[in-house]
ROTI-435871 format. One record per residue (C-alpha): residue number from 1; x, y, z. Coordinates in steps of 0.1 Angstrom, whole numbers. Example, Ala and Ser with C-alpha at 12.3 -4.5 7.8 and 13.67 -1.06 7.14 Angstrom:
REM residues 2
<papa><pos>1</pos><u>123</u><v>-45</v><w>78</w></papa>
<papa><pos>2</pos><u>137</u><v>-11</v><w>71</w></papa>
***
This chain:
REM residues 300
<papa><pos>1</pos><u>0</u><v>0</v><w>0</w></papa>
<papa><pos>2</pos><u>15</u><v>33</v><w>-11</w></papa>
<papa><pos>3</pos><u>17</u><v>63</v><w>12</w></papa>
<papa><pos>4</pos><u>27</u><v>99</v><w>5</w></papa>
<papa><pos>5</pos><u>62</u><v>107</v><w>16</w></papa>
<papa><pos>6</pos><u>66</u><v>124</v><w>50</w></papa>
<papa><pos>7</pos><u>79</u><v>160</v><w>45</w></papa>
<papa><pos>8</pos><u>112</u><v>169</v><w>61</w></papa>
<papa><pos>9</pos><u>99</u><v>202</v><w>74</w></papa>
<papa><pos>10</pos><u>78</u><v>201</v><w>105</w></papa>
<papa><pos>11</pos><u>49</u><v>224</v><w>113</w></papa>
<papa><pos>12</pos><u>56</u><v>250</v><w>140</w></papa>
<papa><pos>13</pos><u>52</u><v>238</v><w>176</w></papa>
<papa><pos>14</pos><u>53</u><v>255</v><w>210</w></papa>
<papa><pos>15</pos><u>82</u><v>245</v><w>233</w></papa>
<papa><pos>16</pos><u>62</u><v>223</v><w>257</w></papa>
<papa><pos>17</pos><u>47</u><v>204</v><w>228</w></papa>
<papa><pos>18</pos><u>81</u><v>201</v><w>211</w></papa>
<papa><pos>19</pos><u>97</u><v>188</v><w>243</w></papa>
<papa><pos>20</pos><u>68</u><v>163</v><w>246</w></papa>
<papa><pos>21</pos><u>73</u><v>151</v><w>210</w></papa>
<papa><pos>22</pos><u>110</u><v>145</v><w>216</w></papa>
<papa><pos>23</pos><u>101</u><v>125</v><w>248</w></papa>
<papa><pos>24</pos><u>76</u><v>105</v><w>227</w></papa>
<papa><pos>25</pos><u>104</u><v>95</v><w>203</w></papa>
<papa><pos>26</pos><u>121</u><v>77</v><w>232</w></papa>
<papa><pos>27</pos><u>92</u><v>55</v><w>240</w></papa>
<papa><pos>28</pos><u>96</u><v>60</v><w>278</w></papa>
<papa><pos>29</pos><u>70</u><v>34</v><w>288</w></papa>
<papa><pos>30</pos><u>87</u><v>7</v><w>269</w></papa>
<papa><pos>31</pos><u>121</u><v>18</v><w>282</w></papa>
<papa><pos>32</pos><u>108</u><v>15</v><w>318</w></papa>
<papa><pos>33</pos><u>110</u><v>-23</v><w>314</w></papa>
<papa><pos>34</pos><u>145</u><v>-19</v><w>300</w></papa>
<papa><pos>35</pos><u>156</u><v>-1</v><w>332</w></papa>
<papa><pos>36</pos><u>139</u><v>-27</v><w>354</w></papa>
<papa><pos>37</pos><u>158</u><v>-56</v><w>337</w></papa>
<papa><pos>38</pos><u>190</u><v>-36</v><w>339</w></papa>
<papa><pos>39</pos><u>186</u><v>-31</v><w>376</w></papa>
<papa><pos>40</pos><u>179</u><v>-68</v><w>380</w></papa>
<papa><pos>41</pos><u>211</u><v>-76</v><w>362</w></papa>
<papa><pos>42</pos><u>231</u><v>-50</v><w>382</w></papa>
<papa><pos>43</pos><u>218</u><v>-62</v><w>416</w></papa>
<papa><pos>44</pos><u>222</u><v>-99</v><w>409</w></papa>
<papa><pos>45</pos><u>257</u><v>-94</v><w>394</w></papa>
<papa><pos>46</pos><u>269</u><v>-74</v><w>423</w></papa>
<papa><pos>47</pos><u>296</u><v>-93</v><w>442</w></papa>
<papa><pos>48</pos><u>305</u><v>-66</v><w>467</w></papa>
<papa><pos>49</pos><u>275</u><v>-69</v><w>490</w></papa>
<papa><pos>50</pos><u>271</u><v>-31</v><w>489</w></papa>
<papa><pos>51</pos><u>256</u><v>-9</v><w>461</w></papa>
<papa><pos>52</pos><u>278</u><v>16</v><w>444</w></papa>
<papa><pos>53</pos><u>251</u><v>43</v><w>438</w></papa>
<papa><pos>54</pos><u>273</u><v>63</v><w>414</w></papa>
<papa><pos>55</pos><u>279</u><v>32</v><w>393</w></papa>
<papa><pos>56</pos><u>242</u><v>23</v><w>394</w></papa>
<papa><pos>57</pos><u>231</u><v>58</v><w>383</w></papa>
<papa><pos>58</pos><u>256</u><v>59</v><w>355</w></papa>
<papa><pos>59</pos><u>245</u><v>25</v><w>344</w></papa>
<papa><pos>60</pos><u>208</u><v>33</v><w>344</w></papa>
<papa><pos>61</pos><u>211</u><v>67</v><w>328</w></papa>
<papa><pos>62</pos><u>235</u><v>54</v><w>301</w></papa>
<papa><pos>63</pos><u>213</u><v>24</v><w>294</w></papa>
<papa><pos>64</pos><u>182</u><v>46</v><w>293</w></papa>
<papa><pos>65</pos><u>198</u><v>70</v><w>268</w></papa>
<papa><pos>66</pos><u>210</u><v>42</v><w>245</w></papa>
<papa><pos>67</pos><u>175</u><v>26</v><w>246</w></papa>
<papa><pos>68</pos><u>159</u><v>59</v><w>240</w></papa>
<papa><pos>69</pos><u>181</u><v>65</v><w>210</w></papa>
<papa><pos>70</pos><u>173</u><v>31</v><w>196</w></papa>
<papa><pos>71</pos><u>135</u><v>39</v><w>200</w></papa>
<papa><pos>72</pos><u>140</u><v>72</v><w>182</w></papa>
<papa><pos>73</pos><u>159</u><v>57</v><w>153</w></papa>
<papa><pos>74</pos><u>132</u><v>30</v><w>151</w></papa>
<papa><pos>75</pos><u>106</u><v>57</v><w>146</w></papa>
<papa><pos>76</pos><u>127</u><v>75</v><w>121</w></papa>
<papa><pos>77</pos><u>131</u><v>44</v><w>100</w></papa>
<papa><pos>78</pos><u>95</u><v>35</v><w>103</w></papa>
<papa><pos>79</pos><u>78</u><v>69</v><w>99</w></papa>
<papa><pos>80</pos><u>61</u><v>57</v><w>67</w></papa>
<papa><pos>81</pos><u>48</u><v>26</v><w>85</w></papa>
<papa><pos>82</pos><u>36</u><v>46</v><w>115</w></papa>
<papa><pos>83</pos><u>17</u><v>69</v><w>91</w></papa>
<papa><pos>84</pos><u>-4</u><v>40</v><w>79</w></papa>
<papa><pos>85</pos><u>-11</u><v>24</v><w>113</w></papa>
<papa><pos>86</pos><u>-40</u><v>37</v><w>134</w></papa>
<papa><pos>87</pos><u>-23</u><v>33</v><w>167</w></papa>
<papa><pos>88</pos><u>9</u><v>51</v><w>156</w></papa>
<papa><pos>89</pos><u>-2</u><v>76</v><w>130</w></papa>
<papa><pos>90</pos><u>-2</u><v>105</v><w>155</w></papa>
<papa><pos>91</pos><u>34</u><v>100</v><w>165</w></papa>
<papa><pos>92</pos><u>55</u><v>131</v><w>160</w></papa>
<papa><pos>93</pos><u>71</u><v>122</v><w>127</w></papa>
<papa><pos>94</pos><u>41</u><v>108</v><w>108</w></papa>
<papa><pos>95</pos><u>20</u><v>137</v><w>121</w></papa>
<papa><pos>96</pos><u>47</u><v>161</v><w>108</w></papa>
<papa><pos>97</pos><u>53</u><v>178</v><w>142</w></papa>
<papa><pos>98</pos><u>90</u><v>170</v><w>140</w></papa>
<papa><pos>99</pos><u>114</u><v>170</v><w>111</w></papa>
<papa><pos>100</pos><u>137</u><v>142</v><w>101</w></papa>
<papa><pos>101</pos><u>170</u><v>162</v><w>107</w></papa>
<papa><pos>102</pos><u>161</u><v>172</v><w>142</w></papa>
<papa><pos>103</pos><u>149</u><v>137</v><w>151</w></papa>
<papa><pos>104</pos><u>180</u><v>121</v><w>137</w></papa>
<papa><pos>105</pos><u>204</u><v>145</v><w>155</w></papa>
<papa><pos>106</pos><u>185</u><v>139</v><w>187</w></papa>
<papa><pos>107</pos><u>186</u><v>101</v><w>183</w></papa>
<papa><pos>108</pos><u>224</u><v>102</v><w>175</w></papa>
<papa><pos>109</pos><u>232</u><v>125</v><w>204</w></papa>
<papa><pos>110</pos><u>214</u><v>106</v><w>231</w></papa>
<papa><pos>111</pos><u>227</u><v>73</v><w>219</w></papa>
<papa><pos>112</pos><u>263</u><v>85</v><w>218</w></papa>
<papa><pos>113</pos><u>260</u><v>102</v><w>252</w></papa>
<papa><pos>114</pos><u>246</u><v>70</v><w>266</w></papa>
<papa><pos>115</pos><u>274</u><v>48</v><w>253</w></papa>
<papa><pos>116</pos><u>300</u><v>73</v><w>265</w></papa>
<papa><pos>117</pos><u>284</u><v>75</v><w>299</w></papa>
<papa><pos>118</pos><u>285</u><v>37</v><w>302</w></papa>
<papa><pos>119</pos><u>321</u><v>36</v><w>291</w></papa>
<papa><pos>120</pos><u>333</u><v>62</v><w>315</w></papa>
<papa><pos>121</pos><u>308</u><v>57</v><w>344</w></papa>
<papa><pos>122</pos><u>306</u><v>19</v><w>343</w></papa>
<papa><pos>123</pos><u>331</u><v>0</v><w>321</w></papa>
<papa><pos>124</pos><u>339</u><v>-8</v><w>285</w></papa>
<papa><pos>125</pos><u>321</u><v>-42</v><w>286</w></papa>
<papa><pos>126</pos><u>287</u><v>-25</v><w>296</w></papa>
<papa><pos>127</pos><u>292</u><v>1</v><w>268</w></papa>
<papa><pos>128</pos><u>300</u><v>-27</v><w>243</w></papa>
<papa><pos>129</pos><u>269</u><v>-46</v><w>252</w></papa>
<papa><pos>130</pos><u>248</u><v>-15</v><w>249</w></papa>
<papa><pos>131</pos><u>263</u><v>-7</v><w>215</w></papa>
<papa><pos>132</pos><u>255</u><v>-42</v><w>203</w></papa>
<papa><pos>133</pos><u>219</u><v>-37</v><w>216</w></papa>
<papa><pos>134</pos><u>216</u><v>-4</v><w>197</w></papa>
<papa><pos>135</pos><u>231</u><v>-17</v><w>165</w></papa>
<papa><pos>136</pos><u>211</u><v>-50</v><w>164</w></papa>
<papa><pos>137</pos><u>178</u><v>-32</v><w>171</w></papa>
<papa><pos>138</pos><u>182</u><v>-4</v><w>146</w></papa>
<papa><pos>139</pos><u>203</u><v>-20</v><w>118</w></papa>
<papa><pos>140</pos><u>190</u><v>-56</v><w>119</w></papa>
<papa><pos>141</pos><u>156</u><v>-59</v><w>136</w></papa>
<papa><pos>142</pos><u>140</u><v>-28</v><w>124</w></papa>
<papa><pos>143</pos><u>145</u><v>-33</v><w>86</w></papa>
<papa><pos>144</pos><u>137</u><v>-70</v><w>89</w></papa>
<papa><pos>145</pos><u>102</u><v>-63</v><w>102</w></papa>
<papa><pos>146</pos><u>92</u><v>-54</v><w>67</w></papa>
<papa><pos>147</pos><u>107</u><v>-86</v><w>52</w></papa>
<papa><pos>148</pos><u>100</u><v>-116</v><w>75</w></papa>
<papa><pos>149</pos><u>81</u><v>-126</v><w>106</w></papa>
<papa><pos>150</pos><u>114</u><v>-140</v><w>119</w></papa>
<papa><pos>151</pos><u>123</u><v>-105</v><w>128</w></papa>
<papa><pos>152</pos><u>103</u><v>-110</v><w>160</w></papa>
<papa><pos>153</pos><u>128</u><v>-137</v><w>171</w></papa>
<papa><pos>154</pos><u>158</u><v>-116</v><w>160</w></papa>
<papa><pos>155</pos><u>144</u><v>-86</v><w>178</w></papa>
<papa><pos>156</pos><u>141</u><v>-106</v><w>210</w></papa>
<papa><pos>157</pos><u>179</u><v>-106</v><w>212</w></papa>
<papa><pos>158</pos><u>185</u><v>-69</v><w>217</w></papa>
<papa><pos>159</pos><u>153</u><v>-69</v><w>239</w></papa>
<papa><pos>160</pos><u>170</u><v>-94</v><w>262</w></papa>
<papa><pos>161</pos><u>204</u><v>-77</v><w>265</w></papa>
<papa><pos>162</pos><u>197</u><v>-50</v><w>291</w></papa>
<papa><pos>163</pos><u>202</u><v>-74</v><w>321</w></papa>
<papa><pos>164</pos><u>236</u><v>-82</v><w>306</w></papa>
<papa><pos>165</pos><u>244</u><v>-44</v><w>306</w></papa>
<papa><pos>166</pos><u>236</u><v>-42</v><w>343</w></papa>
<papa><pos>167</pos><u>255</u><v>-74</v><w>351</w></papa>
<papa><pos>168</pos><u>285</u><v>-63</v><w>331</w></papa>
<papa><pos>169</pos><u>286</u><v>-29</v><w>348</w></papa>
<papa><pos>170</pos><u>288</u><v>-43</v><w>383</w></papa>
<papa><pos>171</pos><u>304</u><v>-77</v><w>378</w></papa>
<papa><pos>172</pos><u>329</u><v>-68</v><w>352</w></papa>
<papa><pos>173</pos><u>323</u><v>-99</v><w>331</w></papa>
<papa><pos>174</pos><u>294</u><v>-118</v><w>316</w></papa>
<papa><pos>175</pos><u>290</u><v>-153</v><w>333</w></papa>
<papa><pos>176</pos><u>266</u><v>-182</v><w>330</w></papa>
<papa><pos>177</pos><u>242</u><v>-165</v><w>355</w></papa>
<papa><pos>178</pos><u>239</u><v>-134</v><w>333</w></papa>
<papa><pos>179</pos><u>230</u><v>-156</v><w>303</w></papa>
<papa><pos>180</pos><u>203</u><v>-172</v><w>323</w></papa>
<papa><pos>181</pos><u>187</u><v>-138</v><w>329</w></papa>
<papa><pos>182</pos><u>191</u><v>-131</v><w>291</w></papa>
<papa><pos>183</pos><u>173</u><v>-164</v><w>283</w></papa>
<papa><pos>184</pos><u>144</u><v>-156</v><w>306</w></papa>
<papa><pos>185</pos><u>138</u><v>-122</v><w>290</w></papa>
<papa><pos>186</pos><u>143</u><v>-137</v><w>255</w></papa>
<papa><pos>187</pos><u>117</u><v>-165</v><w>259</w></papa>
<papa><pos>188</pos><u>93</u><v>-142</v><w>277</w></papa>
<papa><pos>189</pos><u>92</u><v>-118</v><w>249</w></papa>
<papa><pos>190</pos><u>79</u><v>-142</v><w>223</w></papa>
<papa><pos>191</pos><u>44</u><v>-149</v><w>238</w></papa>
<papa><pos>192</pos><u>43</u><v>-113</v><w>249</w></papa>
<papa><pos>193</pos><u>50</u><v>-99</v><w>214</w></papa>
<papa><pos>194</pos><u>30</u><v>-125</v><w>195</w></papa>
<papa><pos>195</pos><u>-1</u><v>-119</v><w>217</w></papa>
<papa><pos>196</pos><u>-1</u><v>-81</v><w>211</w></papa>
<papa><pos>197</pos><u>7</u><v>-87</v><w>174</w></papa>
<papa><pos>198</pos><u>-25</u><v>-109</v><w>172</w></papa>
<papa><pos>199</pos><u>-45</u><v>-81</v><w>188</w></papa>
<papa><pos>200</pos><u>-32</u><v>-55</v><w>163</w></papa>
<papa><pos>201</pos><u>-27</u><v>-78</v><w>133</w></papa>
<papa><pos>202</pos><u>-49</u><v>-57</v><w>110</w></papa>
<papa><pos>203</pos><u>-30</u><v>-26</v><w>118</w></papa>
<papa><pos>204</pos><u>4</u><v>-43</v><w>113</w></papa>
<papa><pos>205</pos><u>-8</u><v>-56</v><w>79</w></papa>
<papa><pos>206</pos><u>-19</u><v>-21</v><w>70</w></papa>
<papa><pos>207</pos><u>16</u><v>-8</v><w>79</w></papa>
<papa><pos>208</pos><u>34</u><v>-35</v><w>60</w></papa>
<papa><pos>209</pos><u>50</u><v>-52</v><w>91</w></papa>
<papa><pos>210</pos><u>54</u><v>-89</v><w>86</w></papa>
<papa><pos>211</pos><u>46</u><v>-102</v><w>121</w></papa>
<papa><pos>212</pos><u>35</u><v>-139</v><w>123</w></papa>
<papa><pos>213</pos><u>-2</u><v>-131</v><w>128</w></papa>
<papa><pos>214</pos><u>-2</u><v>-112</v><w>95</w></papa>
<papa><pos>215</pos><u>14</u><v>-142</v><w>76</w></papa>
<papa><pos>216</pos><u>-7</u><v>-167</v><w>95</w></papa>
<papa><pos>217</pos><u>-43</u><v>-153</v><w>94</w></papa>
<papa><pos>218</pos><u>-57</u><v>-186</v><w>105</w></papa>
<papa><pos>219</pos><u>-38</u><v>-184</v><w>138</w></papa>
<papa><pos>220</pos><u>-26</u><v>-220</v><w>139</w></papa>
<papa><pos>221</pos><u>12</u><v>-212</v><w>136</w></papa>
<papa><pos>222</pos><u>9</u><v>-182</v><w>159</w></papa>
<papa><pos>223</pos><u>-8</u><v>-203</v><w>186</w></papa>
<papa><pos>224</pos><u>17</u><v>-231</v><w>183</w></papa>
<papa><pos>225</pos><u>46</u><v>-207</v><w>187</w></papa>
<papa><pos>226</pos><u>30</u><v>-190</v><w>216</w></papa>
<papa><pos>227</pos><u>25</u><v>-223</v><w>234</w></papa>
<papa><pos>228</pos><u>60</u><v>-236</v><w>225</w></papa>
<papa><pos>229</pos><u>78</u><v>-205</v><w>237</w></papa>
<papa><pos>230</pos><u>58</u><v>-203</v><w>268</w></papa>
<papa><pos>231</pos><u>64</u><v>-240</v><w>276</w></papa>
<papa><pos>232</pos><u>102</u><v>-234</v><w>270</w></papa>
<papa><pos>233</pos><u>100</u><v>-204</v><w>294</w></papa>
<papa><pos>234</pos><u>89</u><v>-226</v><w>323</w></papa>
<papa><pos>235</pos><u>122</u><v>-246</v><w>326</w></papa>
<papa><pos>236</pos><u>143</u><v>-216</v><w>317</w></papa>
<papa><pos>237</pos><u>127</u><v>-196</v><w>345</w></papa>
<papa><pos>238</pos><u>138</u><v>-223</v><w>369</w></papa>
<papa><pos>239</pos><u>175</u><v>-220</v><w>360</w></papa>
<papa><pos>240</pos><u>182</u><v>-192</v><w>385</w></papa>
<papa><pos>241</pos><u>178</u><v>-217</v><w>413</w></papa>
<papa><pos>242</pos><u>200</u><v>-243</v><w>395</w></papa>
<papa><pos>243</pos><u>229</u><v>-218</v><w>390</w></papa>
<papa><pos>244</pos><u>226</u><v>-203</v><w>425</w></papa>
<papa><pos>245</pos><u>210</u><v>-170</v><w>417</w></papa>
<papa><pos>246</pos><u>178</u><v>-178</v><w>437</w></papa>
<papa><pos>247</pos><u>165</u><v>-202</v><w>463</w></papa>
<papa><pos>248</pos><u>136</u><v>-227</v><w>467</w></papa>
<papa><pos>249</pos><u>109</u><v>-201</v><w>473</w></papa>
<papa><pos>250</pos><u>117</u><v>-185</v><w>439</w></papa>
<papa><pos>251</pos><u>117</u><v>-220</v><w>423</w></papa>
<papa><pos>252</pos><u>82</u><v>-227</v><w>436</w></papa>
<papa><pos>253</pos><u>69</u><v>-193</v><w>426</w></papa>
<papa><pos>254</pos><u>84</u><v>-196</v><w>391</w></papa>
<papa><pos>255</pos><u>66</u><v>-229</v><w>386</w></papa>
<papa><pos>256</pos><u>33</u><v>-213</v><w>396</w></papa>
<papa><pos>257</pos><u>38</u><v>-183</v><w>374</w></papa>
<papa><pos>258</pos><u>49</u><v>-204</v><w>345</w></papa>
<papa><pos>259</pos><u>20</u><v>-227</v><w>348</w></papa>
<papa><pos>260</pos><u>-5</u><v>-198</v><w>349</w></papa>
<papa><pos>261</pos><u>10</u><v>-182</v><w>318</w></papa>
<papa><pos>262</pos><u>11</u><v>-215</v><w>300</w></papa>
<papa><pos>263</pos><u>-25</u><v>-221</v><w>308</w></papa>
<papa><pos>264</pos><u>-34</u><v>-188</v><w>292</w></papa>
<papa><pos>265</pos><u>-13</u><v>-196</v><w>262</w></papa>
<papa><pos>266</pos><u>-31</u><v>-230</v><w>257</w></papa>
<papa><pos>267</pos><u>-65</u><v>-213</v><w>261</w></papa>
<papa><pos>268</pos><u>-55</u><v>-189</v><w>233</w></papa>
<papa><pos>269</pos><u>-44</u><v>-218</v><w>212</w></papa>
<papa><pos>270</pos><u>-78</u><v>-234</v><w>217</w></papa>
<papa><pos>271</pos><u>-96</u><v>-203</v><w>205</w></papa>
<papa><pos>272</pos><u>-76</u><v>-175</v><w>189</w></papa>
<papa><pos>273</pos><u>-98</u><v>-146</v><w>199</w></papa>
<papa><pos>274</pos><u>-87</u><v>-110</v><w>206</w></papa>
<papa><pos>275</pos><u>-99</u><v>-111</v><w>242</w></papa>
<papa><pos>276</pos><u>-78</u><v>-142</v><w>249</w></papa>
<papa><pos>277</pos><u>-48</u><v>-127</v><w>232</w></papa>
<papa><pos>278</pos><u>-52</u><v>-95</v><w>252</w></papa>
<papa><pos>279</pos><u>-55</u><v>-115</v><w>284</w></papa>
<papa><pos>280</pos><u>-23</u><v>-134</v><w>276</w></papa>
<papa><pos>281</pos><u>-5</u><v>-101</v><w>269</w></papa>
<papa><pos>282</pos><u>-17</u><v>-85</v><w>301</w></papa>
<papa><pos>283</pos><u>-7</u><v>-116</v><w>321</w></papa>
<papa><pos>284</pos><u>28</u><v>-114</v><w>305</w></papa>
<papa><pos>285</pos><u>31</u><v>-79</v><w>318</w></papa>
<papa><pos>286</pos><u>24</u><v>-91</v><w>353</w></papa>
<papa><pos>287</pos><u>45</u><v>-123</v><w>350</w></papa>
<papa><pos>288</pos><u>80</u><v>-108</v><w>345</w></papa>
<papa><pos>289</pos><u>79</u><v>-81</v><w>373</w></papa>
<papa><pos>290</pos><u>66</u><v>-107</v><w>398</w></papa>
<papa><pos>291</pos><u>93</u><v>-131</v><w>387</w></papa>
<papa><pos>292</pos><u>120</u><v>-105</v><w>393</w></papa>
<papa><pos>293</pos><u>106</u><v>-96</v><w>427</w></papa>
<papa><pos>294</pos><u>107</u><v>-133</v><w>437</w></papa>
<papa><pos>295</pos><u>142</u><v>-136</v><w>425</w></papa>
<papa><pos>296</pos><u>154</u><v>-105</v><w>444</w></papa>
<papa><pos>297</pos><u>136</u><v>-116</v><w>475</w></papa>
<papa><pos>298</pos><u>150</u><v>-151</v><w>474</w></papa>
<papa><pos>299</pos><u>184</u><v>-142</v><w>460</w></papa>
<papa><pos>300</pos><u>208</u><v>-172</v><w>465</w></papa>
***
């Protein structure tokens, strides 16, 4: 479906609205989850027993800036897609409230500052992981979304890297335990993203985004992948106890949480309705924070 090109000249805007539009480019609500998973990695990777507040602040601010830059670059590259989708057409770029040059300079500036802050305020390893997150999200995942539904799996990689940034910042290396945290977030993302993609599949199709529910209108493959990834998440979520990150209370809680999420995934597979997909999506939003709380409370 063709769309008219988005002009590079933005309409005038007052300063509060302009500031709000730049904030919108950073997707702050999405990046809240990034910060939470970064804190989890930082805390669990801390070997000193005391929290270095300056290190924590530098790690969080740097990670937030890099994630915000990635979100801004994503909206720059997908401004034509956003213009065709109902839920995104009022974003600053498709609505012509911001111009391309300003948005690009903003994205580059905050990304660069974020990487620099991690390098100077944390360490080179944390900065390197953040740079890989930015590059894979912007240069690999974002363009692939127009080409193949496998982009969802590929995009789960940068989505799962923030706990490694926090771990690297405080631990100085990336160990098996850090990869366990990565695996939890990776597998969690799949039912989470596929469920919301099913809810908005018509909008994604309108925008030209090749999520699985668009390529699989009958829903059979989507349901199968949701169940498979959720089933895989259950044993992966038990790994923190096995590698010594958490204790038995966490282990029991993870089983209960995993079983509840898997039940909702199976129910969606039995009847692929929007309400069941939305229920699964909302449950996934509850699942991960509760899992983190259990892990922190019963840290091994």
